[in-house]
Every structure is written in C-alpha cells, then in structure tokens.
N, C-alpha and C positions, 0 to 999 in steps of 0.2 A: 793561713796556709790553704791553698786550693788543691783539692784532690782531682787529679786528671785521669780519665779513662781514655787510653790511647789505642785506637784501632788501626792496625797496619804498622806496628812498631818497628819492624825490620826493614821496611822500605825506605826510600830516599827521604820522604817527608817525615816518616816516623822517627828515623834516626836524627833528623834535624830538630824535631820536637824534643827528643830526649836531650839533645845538646843544650837547648835553651833551658830545660828543666834543671840540668846539671849546673848551669850558670847562675841559677837562682834557687839554691837548695832551701832557703828560708821562706820562699814564696810558694813553691809548688812541690807536689809529690806525685810520682808516677804510681797512682793508687791501683790501677788495673792496666794490664798490657794484653793486647790481642795481636796475634801474628798468623802467618800462613805456613809456608813449608820450610822456612829457613831455621831449622831447629837449633843448630849450633849457635847461630847469632842470637836467637831468642833466649837460649840458656844463659848466654853471657849477659844479656840485658836483665834477666831475672836476678842473676848474681849481683849485678852492680846496683840496680835500682830497688830491689827487694819489694815488689808490689804485694799488696794483700790478695789480689786476684789476678788470674791469667787465663787465657783461652787460646785454643788452636782449633782448626776445622775438625780434627779427629782426636780421640783420646790417645795420649801418649803415656802409658803406665810408668815408664822410667822417670818422667818428670815429677810425678806424684811422690816417688820414692826419694828423688834428689832434693825436692823442695817441699817437705811435709808442712811447712808453715804457710805455704801458698795454697789458696783454694782455686782449683782448676775447673774450668768449664770447657765444653766443646760444642760444635755445631751451631746452627743459627739460633736455637733456643738459648744456648749458653751466651751467645753474643747479646741477645736481648736482655738477659738477666744482668749482665755487666753494664749495659747501657742504662739500666734503671736503678742501679745501686743507690740507696738513699744518700750515702756519703759522697758520691761523685758530684763535684761542682761544675765540671766542664767535660763534655765528650769531644774528643778530637777524632774526626772520621777521616782516615787517610787510606782506607782499603780501596784499591782501584776497582772500577767497574760497578756492578750492581750488588756485589756480595755483601755490602754494608747497608743496603737500602732498608731492610726490615729493622735492623738495630737502630738506624738513624730515626726512622719513623717512631719506634718505640720510645727512644730517648725524648723526642719532641713531644710526644703525647703524654709523657711523664713530667713534662715541664722543664726538662734540662736545656741548658744552653749548649749548642753544638757548633764547634769550629769546624767548618766543612771544607775539606780539600778535594773532595771527589766530585768533579763537575758532572759526571754521568748521573749522579743521584738527582741533581736539580734538573738536568736535561730530560731524563726519563720519568722522574717522579714529581715533576713540577706541579701538576694539578693537585697532587696529594699533600704537598708540603706548603702550598700557598697560604694556608691559615696560620702557619707557624713561622713566617718569615722573620718576625721580631726576635725569635730565639736563635737565629742563625748568624754566626760570625764568618764571613767569607775569608778563607785562609789562602786561596790562590792570590798571588801577588797583584794581578790585575783587578780582581774584584775587591780585594782588600783596599787597594788604592781608591777605587770609586767609593767604597763604603766610608773611608776616612773623610773624603770630601763632602759626601752627602750627609754625613753625621752632623755637620755644622750648618748646612743649608741644603734643602732638597726641593726647592721650588724654582720656577723659571728656568728649567733645564731645556736647553736647545738640543744638545747632543752629548752622548757619552762616547769617548774615543778610546778604544782598546789598542794597545801597542803590541806588535808582533815582531819578534827578533828576525823572523824569516828563516830560521833554522840554517842548515848547511847549504841551502840552494838559493839564497837570496840573490847571488850574483852569478849563478850558473846559467848555461844555455837553456833556452826555453823547453827543449825536449828532455824531460826527466824520466822517460819511460824505462830506461834500462840502467839507471844508476844502481850501484851495488849496495848490499846491506851495510857493508862497512862504511860507505859514504853517508848513508842515511843516519846511522847511529853516531856519527861524529858531529855532535852539536857544538857550535863554536862558543856558546856562552853557558848554557845550563847543563848540569849533570842530573839525569833523570832515568827512570826505568825505560825499558826498551819500547813498550807500547806507546807511552806518551812522547818519546823521542821521535818515533815514526809519525805520530800525529802532528808534532811540531814541524816535521819536514813537509808534510802535505798541507799544513795549516788547518787540518781538521780540528786541532785543539782550539784554534781561534774561532772556528765556526761553533763549536760546542760552547765556548765562552760567550759568544754573542747571544746564544739562546739563554745561557745562564744569567747574563746581565739583564736581559729583558725580564726574566722571571723574578730575579732577586730584587730589582729596583722598580718594577711596575712600569716598564717602558714599552713602546711600540718598536717594531723591528727597524723602522727608518730612523729611530733616535739613537741607534748604536752603529758605529762605524769602526773600521780597522785601519790603522796606518802601520807601515813597516818602520821599525826602529831597531837597527842591528845592535846597538850598544846595550839595550835592555836595562836602561837606567830609569827612564820614565815608564811607570807601570800603568798609568791611565790618566786621561784628561776628562774634565767635565767642562763643556762649553755652555755658558749661560746666555740667556736671551739678550742681556745688555752688552754682550761682546767680550766679557771677561772669561778667560780660560784658566782653569785651575788644574794643576798636575801634582802627582805624588811621585817622588824620586827616591831611589836608594840604590845601593850597589845590588847587582843581580845575585841575591842570596835569599833563599826562602826563610831564613831565620828571622829576617826583619818582620815579615808579616806574621810569622808564628809568634814572635815575642809580643807583637801588638795584640793578637787574639788572646794569648794567655794572660796578659796583664790588663786587658780591657775591663773597665773603662778608663784605666790609668795608663800612663806611659812610664816605662822604666828602662834604664840603660841595662843592657845585658853584655856589654863589653865588645860589641861588634864595631868594625871600623866606621868612622863617620865620613860622610860624603861632603866635599867642598866644591863650589862652582869652578874654581881654577883648575880642578882635576878633570872636569867633564868635557867631553866632545860629543855633541848630540847631533845626530842626523835623522831625518825622516823622509820617507818617500811613499807615494800612493801604493795601495795594494794592487798587484797585477792578478786579476781574477782569471785571466786565461791560463796563466801558469799554475795558479792555486785555486781551482774551482770549488774546493770543499767549503769555503766560506759561503759562497752563493747557494750551495746545496743545503747548508744549515739554515740559511735565511729562508729558503723556500719551504723547508720542513717546518720551521716555526710558523710561517704564514699559513701553511696547510692545516696546522693544528691537530687536534685529537692525538692519535698515536704516531703521527709521522716523526716527531723527535725521537721516540723510542726506537722506531725502525732505523732511523739515521744512525743512532748510536750503536745498535746491534750490528748493522751491516758494516759499519766501519771497523768495529772490534773484530768481527769475523774476517774481514778482508785483510786487516793488519796481521792477524795470526797466520793467514796463508802466505803473506809476504815474508814474515819472519821465518816460516818453515821452508821457504824457497819454492813454493808452489805457484806463485804468480810474480810478475814483475811489479816494480814500484808504481808505474803509471796506471796499472789496472785497479789500484785501490779506489780512487774516486769514481772510476767507471762502474765498478761493482756496486758502490753505494748508490749511484744514480739509478742503475738498473733496478736495484732492490726497492728504491722509493717509487719508481714507476710501476712496480708490480704490487705495491703494498695496498691492502684493503683496510682503510682506517676504521678504528673503533674508539669509542670514548674511553678515557682512562679514569676509572672510578675507584679501583682497588689496587693493591700491590700485585695481586694475582693477574690483573689485566696487564700490568707492566711486563711481568715475566712471560706471559703467554705470547705477547707481541714480540718480545725479545727472542723467544724460542722459535717462533714461526719465521721470523726474518732471517735468523741464522740458517734455517733449512733452505730458504730461498737462495741465499748466497752460496751455500755448499752445492746446491744443484747447479748453479751457474758455473761453478768452478769444476764440477764433475766429481765432487767428493760425496760419497754416500756414508750413512751411518752417523 
C-alpha cells in the first residue's frame, strides 16, 4: 500500500489522481490531501477518501469540527509538513503555478519521490531542482511519454519531439488578436483549468514544456522540437541517431500517465480503455511560429539562462490573468511576454527567494505595461 500526498486535489489533475486511487484501493491510499479555495469539493473528498492529513491555504475552523479524526494544516509551512510526513511514499504535486515550489523542494530534500504535474516549478525552479532529478516522475503526458522511452535507453538521442494539439486555433485564420474568451476556453481535446487552457491556445504551454524537457532530461534547446498533432494520441517521440523513432501513445486522458507514475516502477491496469491501431487516425504538421510565437519566446528565455525562464513564466501568468479578466485581448498575451523579457534584468537563481523576487518584479513590469497599479 502506497501512501499518497496529493497537492491540488480539487483541480483537474487532482481529481484524476483520486479517480486512479479509487480504481486501485488495495494499492494506494490518499494519505494527505491539499486543496485551494474549493471548500465544498474538498469536504466531499475528505468524506470519501478519509485522509489522515489535510491542508488549505488558510485555517477553516469548521473543517476541524466536522472531521476531528483528520489533522489539518494551513499555509506554506503546513504544506511543507505534509510533504515531509514519514509515512508518505509519493508526493503528487498538482498545484498550479509556484504555490507548491517550497513544498516540492522540501519533499525532494527529504528524499521523497515526487510525481510532478506543475511545469512552472521546473521552469522557474530548475536550477534548484537539478540535483534531485532522479526523484522526479514527470506526470504531464508529454514528459511522461519521454520518460518512459528514456527509461529503457537514454543514449544516442538525436532529438526529442513534443506534440501539441494546437488548441482551438490550429485551423483558424492567422490573426487571432480579437478571438473571444469563449473561443479560447473551448479546447477540442483536453478538459483543463482556465489558465492552462489559455496557454494551450497560445502554445505557451508547449514553450514551458520545451524548457521543462531540456531540464528534466539534460538536453540542449536544439535537441527539443515541437510538432502539431491535433488528435493528441502520440504524446512524445524520441529520435535516435541511428534513425529509429520511438513514440508513446494513449488516448488523451491524464489518467494514463497518472497511473504510470503511481504504479512506478511497475505497470498495472486501472480499467482505462485500451488503444488499438485500427482506431487511430494520426496527422502531424509543422509548428507555425508566426501564429504561435510563444514557443520561440520560451526557447530564447532558456538560451538566455539565469532568471529569464522565471520572468517568462511570471509574465505569461500575469498576461493570462489580464486576458481572463477582460483587460487585454488575446493577441496581446505574447506581446506582453516579449516586452517583459526585453525589460528583464537577469540574476542568478540560487535560492527559492530569488525565484519569488524575480516573479514579483516581473509581474510589476507587466502591470505597468497594462496600466494597472497596485
């Protein structure tokens, strides 16, 4: 029985993790659950999975009264306590953004294995996490696919190829500047949170994944490329120097990679549908960087090094918030990111505080460009 500490239990990834745990009740236990603001959903999860520990950003007294058998924590210090619980066998980090960075680092420093779904943690905290890479199981479908291939052979790599569904605009006119929020959030394949759905529409998610792939697998930026694959069945390729190309395929459902990480190093059936070749129709096309400039912005940030990836992530996050709030149009997101990177003064990333300081200062720059104060 593996004890799982799940960070971000009420989000899309977290709910999928709990679905897999429920499918294997003799293998896994939701030992600790951490959530954000969705209190009603969190209450239901506690009732159903009966964790030993739980945490929220702030203390909720009524939870302690309702669940006296559960030990509750709150704030970042509480997150770190849960991440280092001796009985925890695997930490699943699915809190979006940098809110889980300190807990992730604490878990790694305590020797825990971490199934990591939050690409921003690798993008911004990469220099800090570098020495702990053997403790990380990539949970994102793309990096999980590459991990599976490189697990059996990791030499003679010519190139890693990440696939991108293209989001809702793969076949749309080139000018996307004034598309509506409703159009952006209507992803044709994946069901995700609002922020990552916007990133999928701009392809910034693929830019962040490019940085993540280089850092997870020790590759140069020219060894990672992106192809458009609207069916989202092939999650990643590895091209070897002898000309062989290996890919990992599954239906577009995060529970496949989640089940792989939870059961690692074994494989177990969790009752998900099986994929057969006769059912597949696969198409691929080159990435159009004029329509989707965010991949190039990410590649340039990685090449520039130091704190540029932190600034890239912060600028994108802030720009997406402005778009979701109706303060800017869709086309301005990559423009704001590019401007913020041009104004960025790089610093080495040596501590977690360095990450958060660059994150903070970059957000101020973006707010100033949009004309938002405070």
